[in-house]
C-alpha positions in Angstrom: 8.9 -18.2 -26.0 7.1 -16.0 -23.2 7.3 -17.6 -19.6 3.1 -18.2 -18.8 2.7 -16.0 -15.3 2.6 -18.2 -12.7 3.5 -15.8 -9.5 1.8 -12.4 -8.7 5.1 -10.6 -7.9 3.4 -7.3 -6.9 1.5 -9.7 -4.4 4.6 -10.9 -2.9 6.0 -7.4 -2.6 3.2 -6.5 -0.7 2.9 -10.1 1.8 7.0 -8.8 2.2 6.2 -5.4 2.8 3.4 -6.5 5.8 5.7 -9.0 7.3 5.4 -8.7 11.7 8.3 -6.4 12.4 10.6 -8.8 13.8 9.5 -11.7 12.4 12.8 -14.4 12.6 12.2 -16.2 9.3 13.7 -19.5 9.6 13.5 -21.4 6.9 15.9 -18.4 5.3 17.8 -18.6 8.4 18.1 -22.4 7.9 19.2 -21.9 4.1 21.9 -19.5 5.4 23.1 -21.5 7.7 23.6 -24.0 5.7 25.7 -21.7 3.1 28.3 -21.1 5.5 28.9 -24.7 5.2 28.9 -24.5 1.5 30.9 -22.0 0.9 33.7 -23.1 3.7 34.3 -26.0 1.9 35.2 -23.8 -1.2 39.0 -23.4 -1.8 39.1 -19.6 -3.7 38.7 -17.1 -2.4 36.3 -14.6 -4.2 36.7 -11.1 -5.2 33.6 -10.3 -6.5 30.2 -11.9 -5.1 26.6 -11.1 -4.7 24.2 -12.3 -2.9 20.8 -12.0 -3.6 17.2 -13.4 -2.9 13.2 -12.2 -2.5 14.1 -9.5 1.2 18.0 -8.2 0.7 17.3 -7.0 3.8 17.7 -10.8 5.8 20.9 -11.7 3.6 24.5 -11.2 5.0 26.9 -9.0 4.0 30.0 -10.8 4.1 30.8 -14.9 3.9 33.8 -17.0 4.4 35.7 -19.9 2.1 38.5 -21.9 3.5 40.7 -19.7 1.9 39.3 -16.5 4.1 36.5 -14.3 4.3 35.0 -11.8 1.0 32.3 -9.4 0.7 29.0 -9.7 -0.8 26.9 -7.5 -3.1 23.3 -7.5 -2.2 20.3 -7.7 -3.6 16.8 -8.5 -3.5 14.4 -9.3 -6.4 10.7 -8.4 -4.2 11.9 -6.1 -1.3 15.3 -4.1 -0.8 17.1 -1.5 1.9 18.5 2.2 1.0 21.7 1.5 -0.7 20.5 -2.3 -2.0 20.2 -3.8 -5.9 16.8 -3.7 -6.1 16.4 -6.4 -9.2 13.6 -7.2 -11.3 13.6 -11.4 -11.3 12.7 -11.7 -14.5 14.8 -9.2 -16.2 18.2 -9.5 -13.8 20.1 -6.2 -15.1 22.5 -6.6 -12.5 25.3 -4.6 -12.8 28.6 -6.4 -13.5 28.8 -9.1 -15.7 32.4 -10.3 -14.1 31.4 -12.2 -10.4 33.3 -15.2 -9.2 30.2 -16.2 -6.8 26.6 -15.3 -7.4 24.4 -16.5 -4.1 20.8 -16.9 -4.7 18.3 -17.5 -1.9 15.0 -18.8 -2.7 14.7 -16.5 -6.1 13.2 -19.2 -7.9 9.7 -19.3 -5.5 8.7 -16.1 -6.9 10.9 -15.9 -11.0 8.2 -17.1 -13.8 11.0 -18.3 -16.0 13.0 -20.5 -14.1 15.1 -21.2 -16.7 15.7 -17.7 -18.5 16.7 -16.7 -14.8 19.3 -19.0 -14.5 20.6 -18.7 -17.7 20.8 -14.8 -17.8 22.3 -15.6 -13.9 25.4 -17.7 -16.1 25.9 -14.7 -18.5 26.7 -12.4 -15.3 29.7 -15.1 -13.7 33.3 -14.6 -14.9 34.0 -18.1 -16.5 34.8 -20.8 -14.3 32.2 -18.3 -11.6 30.1 -20.2 -9.3 26.2 -20.0 -9.0 24.8 -21.5 -5.7 21.4 -21.4 -5.7 18.7 -22.5 -2.8 15.4 -23.3 -3.3 12.3 -25.2 -2.2 11.8 -28.6 -2.8 8.3 -29.9 -4.1 7.4 -32.3 -1.4 7.4 -28.7 1.0 4.1 -28.3 2.4 2.5 -31.3 0.8 0.5 -32.0 4.0 -1.0 -28.4 3.4 -1.7 -28.4 -0.1 -3.2 -32.2 0.0 -5.2 -31.0 3.6 -7.1 -28.0 1.1 -7.4 -30.4 -1.7 -9.8 -32.8 0.9 -11.3 -29.8 2.2 -11.9 -27.8 -1.3 -13.3 -30.7 -2.6 -15.5 -31.5 0.4 -17.3 -28.4 0.2 -17.5 -27.6 -3.5 -16.5 -30.3 -5.6 -13.5 -29.0 -7.1 -9.8 -28.0 -6.5 -7.9 -24.3 -6.1 -4.3 -24.1 -6.2 -3.6 -22.7 -2.6 -0.2 -23.6 -2.2 2.7 -22.6 -4.3 4.2 -25.1 -6.9 8.2 -25.9 -5.5 10.7 -27.5 -8.0 11.2 -31.3 -7.8 14.9 -32.2 -6.9 14.9 -34.3 -10.1 14.3 -31.6 -12.5 17.0 -29.0 -10.9 20.4 -30.9 -12.5 18.5 -30.4 -15.8 17.8 -26.8 -15.4 21.3 -26.0 -14.7 23.0 -27.7 -17.6 19.6 -26.1 -19.6 21.5 -23.0 -18.1 24.3 -23.5 -19.5 25.8 -24.3 -16.5 29.1 -26.8 -16.2 29.5 -29.7 -13.8 25.9 -29.6 -12.7 25.0 -30.6 -8.5 22.1 -31.1 -7.2 21.0 -32.0 -3.9 18.6 -31.6 -1.3 18.1 -30.9 2.9 15.1 -32.1 4.7 13.5 -30.6 7.1 10.1 -31.7 9.7 8.4 -28.5 11.5 6.3 -29.1 13.8 3.3 -26.7 14.8 0.9 -27.1 17.2 -2.6 -26.7 14.9 -2.8 -26.3 11.1 -4.4 -22.7 12.1 -0.5 -22.1 13.4 1.3 -23.1 10.4 -1.3 -21.1 8.3 -0.5 -17.9 10.5 3.2 -18.6 10.5 3.0 -18.7 6.7 1.5 -15.3 6.4 3.5 -14.1 9.3 6.9 -14.7 7.3 5.0 -13.0 3.9 4.6 -16.8 2.1 0.7 -16.3 1.8 -0.6 -17.5 -1.9 1.1 -16.1 -4.4 -0.2 -17.6 -7.2 -1.4 -15.0 -10.4 -4.0 -17.6 -10.8 -5.7 -18.0 -7.2 -9.3 -18.4 -5.8 -10.4 -14.4 -6.1 -12.7 -15.3 -2.8 -11.4 -15.5 0.7 -11.1 -18.7 2.7 -14.3 -18.8 4.7 -13.8 -20.2 8.5 -15.6 -23.3 7.2 -13.3 -24.2 4.8 -10.0 -23.6 7.7 -11.8 -25.8 9.8 -12.3 -28.4 6.9 -8.9 -28.3 6.3 -7.4 -28.4 9.5 -9.2 -31.5 10.2 -8.0 -32.9 7.3 -4.4 -31.9 8.0 -4.5 -33.2 11.6 -6.0 -36.8 9.8 -3.2 -37.1 7.2 0.1 -35.4 9.6 -1.2 -35.6 13.0 0.9 -36.6 15.8 0.0 -39.0 19.3 0.9 -35.4 21.0 -1.7 -33.9 19.4 0.6 -31.8 17.4 1.2 -31.6 13.3 4.2 -32.4 11.1 4.7 -29.9 8.1 7.3 -31.6 5.2 10.3 -28.2 4.7 12.5 -29.5 1.8 15.7 -26.9 0.7 17.1 -28.0 -2.9 20.8 -26.8 -3.6 21.9 -26.1 -6.7 25.5 -25.9 -8.1 27.0 -24.9 -11.2 30.1 -22.8 -12.8 30.3 -21.0 -15.7 32.1 -23.0 -18.2 36.0 -22.9 -18.6 38.5 -24.6 -20.4 40.5 -25.4 -17.1 37.1 -27.9 -16.3 36.9 -31.5 -15.8 34.9 -32.5 -19.0 33.7 -35.8 -19.7 35.6 -38.4 -21.8 34.9 -37.9 -25.5 33.0 -41.5 -26.8 35.7 -44.3 -28.0 38.4 -42.3 -26.6 38.8 -44.9 -23.8 42.1 -46.3 -23.9 40.7 -49.9 -22.4 37.5 -51.7 -23.9 34.5 -52.7 -21.2 35.1 -56.1 -23.5 38.4 -56.3 -22.4 37.9 -55.9 -18.4 34.8 -57.7 -18.7 36.2 -60.7 -20.9 37.5 -62.8 -17.8 34.1 -62.6 -15.4 32.2 -63.0 -18.7 34.0 -66.4 -19.9 33.6 -67.8 -16.3 
């Protein structure tokens, strides 16, 4: 079955290419800083490692685990510099099938077939290879989504998709299992970012190349009246006493391992040596 087209990949490429020169992508910076801590907790040294994201130019060349420094191959799923891999995220023809580490930084925000994407990553890992994937969480920009909904309804009586959908933490582990990963784990990092005005947030999203990437987006650009209405609704929803506004940012981290016989496995039903009835017997009778 073909996955529905949610994201306009060509538009995403154009957004990233039009970013202001020197614009600091603080969201990616947060994820990469967190990645460093996560890798340092790993007690192995990777020999074949790949790091990928929509913009490969901001990705690091090296990583470090508890056991030493290693080099990354870098790949972009939207844009890349000369010498870096440029991939179609819906096809994902990687040059190797024996990576022992693949790191994905926000590719899940631009891919239509998320389960298929994760399954293809697993097929490019050697047995007992590790996947680390950072994704934008479902509560991200919830204030902006609600503000636009309020403004749209008050002006036209209808609602339009103006903020991209994000992955929910409750679904992350199931997505890894569905893709065939062993020992799946998902956790979330929560951040609150403050801005002087809702329009400052909207301008920052545009500056970072993170404007509306949806294929099914309104044909007409947002009017000044709509933006003003959304800004007022935003202040009512998430305004602080000092006049600034809050924006929620969730970064979900997903990790899983390509299956290998050495990995810990759950006990088979009925294989326990002591029954639960026996363990609880004394308490049940007291």
